[in-house]
VOMAR-811995 format. One line per field, with one value per residue (C-alpha): y, z, x; residue in three letters; residue number from 0. Coordinates in nm, 4 decimals. Layout:
% VOMAR-811995
yy Y:...
zz Z:...
xx X:...
residu ALA:...
num NUM:...
***
This chain:
% VOMAR-811995
yy 2.1908:1.8880:1.5571:1.2309:0.9295:0.6075:0.3798:0.2710:0.3095:0.4629:0.7166:0.8132:0.8445:1.0450:1.2601:1.3048:1.7168:1.7613:1.9947:2.1483:2.1888:2.3701:2.5992:2.7221:2.8296:3.0136:2.7735:2.6284:2.2434:1.9832:1.6687:1.3785:0.9832:0.7011:0.4917:0.0726:-0.0902:-0.2943:-0.2658:-0.3786:-0.2877:-0.6178:-0.5117:-0.1142:-0.3197:-0.5247:-0.2094:-0.0458:-0.3151:-0.3547:-0.0140:-0.1228:0.1763:0.0480:0.3098:0.5546:0.9113:1.0967:1.4802:1.6906:1.4555:1.3580:1.1193:1.2238:0.9830:0.8719:0.5345:0.5936:0.4127:0.4441:0.6481:0.8946:1.0144:0.9954:1.2341:1.4117:1.6620:1.8077:1.6599:1.8178:1.4676:1.1391:0.8832:0.4924:0.2636:-0.0823:-0.2325:-0.2515:-0.5949:-0.6858:-0.3883:-0.4831:-0.7336:-0.5706:-0.9087:-0.7840:-0.4721:-0.6170:-0.6405:-0.4372:-0.1050:-0.0842:-0.1250:0.1139:0.4047:0.3702:0.4109:0.6961:0.8800:0.8078:0.9892:1.3035:1.3534:1.6482:1.4804:1.4384:1.0409:0.9973:0.6384:0.7023:0.4901:0.3277:0.2364:-0.0402:-0.2066:-0.1396:-0.2784:-0.6247:-0.6399:-0.9447:-0.8163:-0.7471:-1.0311:-1.3116:-1.2079:-1.0786:-1.2709:-0.9569:-0.8740:-0.5099:-0.1804:-0.0856:-0.4224:-0.3591:-0.0536:-0.0876:-0.4228:-0.0954:0.1474:-0.0878:-0.1967:0.1360:0.3202:-0.0132:0.0676:0.4496:0.4161:0.1380:0.3747:0.6857:0.8458:1.1993:1.1137:0.9029:1.0418:0.9125:0.8452:0.5735:0.7801:0.9839:0.7273:0.5702:0.8791:0.9944:0.6567:0.7923:1.1199:1.0177:0.9292:0.6257:0.5414:0.6843:0.4096:0.3435:-0.0634:-0.1499:-0.0428:0.2115:0.5854:0.7565:0.9733:1.2850:1.2919:1.0089:1.1427:1.5485:1.4151:1.2182:1.4993:1.7176:1.4747:1.5054:1.8710:1.9391:1.6994:1.8076:2.1249:2.2353:2.4924:2.5660:2.4307:2.4960:2.7589:2.6353:2.6883:2.3967:2.2629:2.1168:1.7178:1.4865:1.3758:1.5704:1.7142:1.8554:2.1417:1.9360:1.6114:1.9267:1.9950:1.6570:1.5969:1.8449:1.7364:1.4077:1.4868:1.6990:1.4627:1.2278:1.4759:1.5701:1.2164:1.1929
zz -15.4435:-15.6172:-15.5867:-15.6495:-15.6847:-15.6974:-15.7873:-15.9944:-16.2113:-15.8386:-15.8289:-16.1953:-16.1139:-15.7626:-15.9521:-16.2951:-16.1657:-15.9611:-16.0803:-16.2466:-15.9251:-15.7702:-16.0677:-16.0368:-15.6715:-15.7952:-15.6553:-15.8321:-15.8563:-16.0349:-16.0436:-16.1435:-16.1502:-16.1850:-16.3839:-16.4562:-16.4078:-16.1558:-16.0120:-15.6417:-15.3938:-15.4721:-15.8429:-15.7355:-15.5239:-15.8248:-16.0181:-15.7870:-15.7890:-16.1767:-16.2445:-16.5584:-16.7241:-16.6120:-16.5422:-16.8001:-16.7096:-16.6105:-16.5374:-16.3726:-16.4787:-16.8616:-17.0359:-17.1212:-17.3302:-17.1857:-17.0081:-16.6998:-16.4090:-16.0537:-15.9783:-16.2918:-16.1376:-15.8233:-15.9166:-16.1772:-15.9199:-15.5956:-15.4661:-15.1277:-15.1465:-15.2683:-15.2208:-15.1501:-15.2082:-15.2518:-15.5231:-15.4372:-15.4060:-15.1691:-14.9724:-14.6988:-14.5903:-14.4432:-14.4684:-14.8430:-14.8049:-14.6332:-14.6555:-14.9664:-14.8038:-14.5665:-14.8763:-15.0934:-14.7875:-14.7236:-15.0993:-15.1186:-14.8486:-14.9339:-15.2591:-15.1307:-14.7867:-14.7135:-14.9214:-14.6943:-14.7495:-14.7040:-14.7753:-15.0035:-14.8612:-15.1766:-15.1836:-15.1634:-15.4662:-15.5642:-15.3773:-15.4645:-15.7433:-15.8754:-15.7506:-15.4064:-15.3534:-15.5686:-15.5858:-15.2465:-15.0567:-14.8496:-14.7861:-14.8562:-14.9113:-14.5680:-14.4436:-14.7418:-14.6152:-14.2367:-14.3709:-14.6033:-14.2938:-14.0714:-14.3111:-14.3845:-14.0630:-13.9977:-14.2941:-14.2460:-13.8627:-14.0047:-14.2325:-13.9970:-14.3211:-14.2847:-14.2832:-14.5522:-14.8017:-14.6881:-15.0508:-14.9661:-14.7206:-14.9966:-15.2173:-14.9422:-14.8943:-15.1899:-15.2068:-14.8858:-15.0298:-15.2808:-15.5898:-15.7096:-15.9209:-15.7410:-15.9629:-16.3556:-16.3490:-16.0020:-15.9032:-16.0869:-15.9686:-16.2295:-16.4719:-16.3328:-15.9830:-15.8529:-15.9665:-15.8525:-15.5603:-15.4751:-15.6379:-15.3817:-15.1266:-15.2250:-15.2648:-14.9052:-14.7512:-14.9280:-14.9825:-14.6974:-14.8918:-14.8402:-15.1971:-15.1096:-15.3542:-15.6506:-15.9325:-16.1710:-16.3793:-16.6660:-16.6589:-16.8797:-16.8705:-16.7593:-16.3637:-16.2256:-16.0147:-15.7396:-15.8192:-15.7558:-15.3910:-15.3301:-15.3944:-15.2008:-14.8988:-14.9690:-14.9453:-14.6405:-14.4045:-14.5287:-14.4823:-14.0799:-14.0166:-14.0195
xx 1.5079:1.6279:1.4591:1.5933:1.3099:1.4578:1.1581:0.9950:0.6190:0.4890:0.7254:0.6751:0.3191:0.3791:0.6264:0.4223:0.2930:0.5419:0.7499:0.4259:0.3039:0.5998:0.6380:0.2578:0.3607:0.6503:0.8626:1.2117:1.2021:1.4043:1.2670:1.4675:1.2936:1.5067:1.2221:1.2538:0.8928:0.8180:1.1549:1.2399:1.4985:1.6792:1.7014:1.8161:2.1045:2.1883:2.1961:2.4055:2.6588:2.6764:2.6723:2.4525:2.2535:1.8538:1.6710:1.4955:1.5833:1.2433:1.3272:1.0048:0.7643:0.8655:1.1152:1.4973:1.4982:1.8425:1.9188:2.1519:2.3047:2.1792:2.5050:2.5454:2.2125:2.3818:2.6388:2.5039:2.3794:2.3887:2.0316:1.8453:1.6022:1.6658:1.3485:1.3344:1.0774:0.9838:0.7980:0.4125:0.3687:0.6434:0.6079:0.3521:0.6557:0.9700:1.1502:1.1204:1.2937:1.6736:1.9128:1.9475:1.7801:2.0604:2.3301:2.1337:2.0479:2.4481:2.5284:2.3274:2.4443:2.8106:2.7381:2.4858:2.5753:2.3579:2.0412:1.7501:1.6360:1.3287:1.0707:0.8016:0.5284:0.3479:-0.0272:-0.3250:-0.5066:-0.8427:-1.1194:-1.2293:-0.9380:-0.7981:-0.4437:-0.5494:-0.7906:-0.6220:-0.2543:-0.2508:-0.4737:-0.5707:-0.9738:-0.9540:-0.7099:-0.7251:-0.5513:-0.3281:-0.2682:-0.2152:0.0276:0.2089:0.1750:0.3978:0.7047:0.7464:0.7288:1.0309:1.2059:1.2191:1.3292:1.6158:1.8303:1.7183:1.5222:1.4088:1.0141:0.7734:0.6292:0.2663:0.0995:-0.0515:-0.2439:-0.3264:-0.4659:-0.6974:-0.8100:-0.9365:-1.1933:-1.2520:-1.3846:-1.6031:-1.3248:-1.4955:-1.1718:-0.8485:-0.6612:-0.6584:-0.5740:-0.6764:-0.3175:-0.1699:-0.2584:-0.5463:-0.3501:-0.5820:-0.6533:-0.4750:-0.1527:-0.2257:-0.3173:-0.0364:0.1960:0.0419:0.1133:0.4977:0.4822:0.3627:0.6144:0.9315:0.8671:0.6445:0.4271:0.1009:-0.0908:-0.4502:-0.4510:-0.2105:-0.3554:-0.1450:-0.4409:-0.2003:-0.2939:-0.2851:-0.6732:-0.9388:-0.9947:-1.2992:-1.2563:-1.4268:-1.2134:-0.9320:-1.0935:-1.1008:-0.7354:-0.5964:-0.8022:-0.7146:-0.3437:-0.4092:-0.5354:-0.2884:0.0138:-0.1610:-0.1732:-0.6198
residu MET:LYS:ILE:LEU:ALA:ILE:GLY:ASN:SER:PHE:SER:GLN:ASP:ALA:THR:ARG:TYR:LEU:TYR:GLY:ILE:ALA:ARG:ALA:ASP:GLY:GLN:SER:MET:LYS:VAL:VAL:ASN:LEU:PHE:ILE:GLY:GLY:CYS:PRO:LEU:ASP:ARG:HIS:TYR:ARG:ASN:MET:LEU:SER:GLY:GLU:ARG:ALA:TYR:SER:LEU:GLU:LEU:ASN:GLY:ALA:SER:SER:GLY:PHE:MET:VAL:SER:LEU:ASP:GLU:ALA:LEU:TYR:SER:ASP:GLN:PHE:ASP:VAL:ILE:THR:LEU:GLN:GLN:LEU:SER:GLN:ALA:ALA:PRO:TYR:TYR:LYS:THR:TYR:GLN:PRO:TYR:LEU:ASP:ALA:LEU:ALA:ALA:HIS:VAL:ARG:ARG:ALA:GLN:PRO:SER:ALA:LYS:LEU:TYR:MET:HIS:GLN:THR:TRP:ALA:TYR:GLU:ALA:ASN:SER:TYR:ARG:LEU:CYS:GLU:GLU:MET:LYS:LEU:SER:GLN:PRO:GLU:GLU:MET:LEU:SER:LEU:LEU:ARG:ALA:ALA:TYR:ASN:THR:ALA:ALA:ALA:ALA:ILE:GLY:ALA:GLU:GLY:ILE:ILE:PRO:SER:GLY:GLU:THR:MET:LEU:ASN:LEU:SER:ARG:LEU:GLY:ILE:GLU:LYS:PRO:HIS:ARG:ASP:THR:PHE:HIS:ALA:SER:LEU:GLY:VAL:GLY:ARG:TYR:ALA:LEU:ALA:LEU:THR:TRP:TYR:GLY:LYS:LEU:ALA:GLY:ARG:ASP:PHE:SER:GLU:ASN:THR:TYR:ARG:TYR:PHE:ASP:VAL:PRO:ILE:SER:GLU:ASP:GLU:VAL:ALA:ILE:ALA:LYS:GLU:ALA:ALA:ARG:ARG:ALA:LEU:ASP:GLY:GLU
num 0:1:2:3:4:5:6:7:8:9:10:11:12:13:14:15:16:17:18:19:20:21:22:23:24:25:26:27:28:29:30:31:32:33:34:35:36:37:38:39:40:41:42:43:44:45:46:47:48:49:50:51:52:53:54:55:56:57:58:59:60:61:62:63:64:65:66:67:68:69:70:71:72:73:74:75:76:77:78:79:80:81:82:83:84:85:86:87:88:89:90:91:92:93:94:95:96:97:98:99:100:101:102:103:104:105:106:107:108:109:110:111:112:113:114:115:116:117:118:119:120:121:122:123:124:125:126:127:128:129:130:131:132:133:134:135:136:137:138:139:140:141:142:143:144:145:146:147:148:149:150:151:152:153:154:155:156:157:158:159:160:161:162:163:164:165:166:167:168:169:170:171:172:173:174:175:176:177:178:179:180:181:182:183:184:185:186:187:188:189:190:191:192:193:194:195:196:197:198:199:200:201:202:203:204:205:206:207:208:209:210:211:212:213:214:215:216:217:218:219:220:221:222:223:224:225:226:227:228:229:230:231:232:233:234:235:236:237:238:239:240:241
***
């Protein structure tokens, strides 16, 4: 399976361990992430028009050292799955998606007509954090996730997406299951259990594979076996819609 994520640091978080999880399961996978920190849909759209080599190309969870344009990535291979997402602070509000999302989806489909297009649902910020309470003016992560859920559902319907990768559901599940800090800085995923749970979510959704016995353990920071079990349960619940 070959996956291309047109995203930012949130897709970077979500795909960090994805290749390794697939490899541990005996599956062949290529994971390409187009990285610009804090990149919203309107900037992806402008990059589409300009052809600027604005993206750091990440391959299988690591930087390749190359800068590429959107089209250079799109035409570099035949991808099975391509993902789109909105900037995290704009993502709760569907009005920020358009007209950029429609144009990007059409462009992607012209370049990769056989690829399945997914929306990558971003996640809520940490409870009581400045970004949640002061910047977003929201009282609880559940409130932010409810807005995200509605916006991504509308976005997926608008472009006829194959589906939504429920990363936001997974991150909130981590908190509910006892992970005290699923975020590393109140908004990005933690380098260990947060990124791991997100990658499991992507793997389960896109590859359709069971990960309950997956043995991948090469994390950027240590994760206990209890945390591994919680990450798997958080992802499973998200995928099952619990």
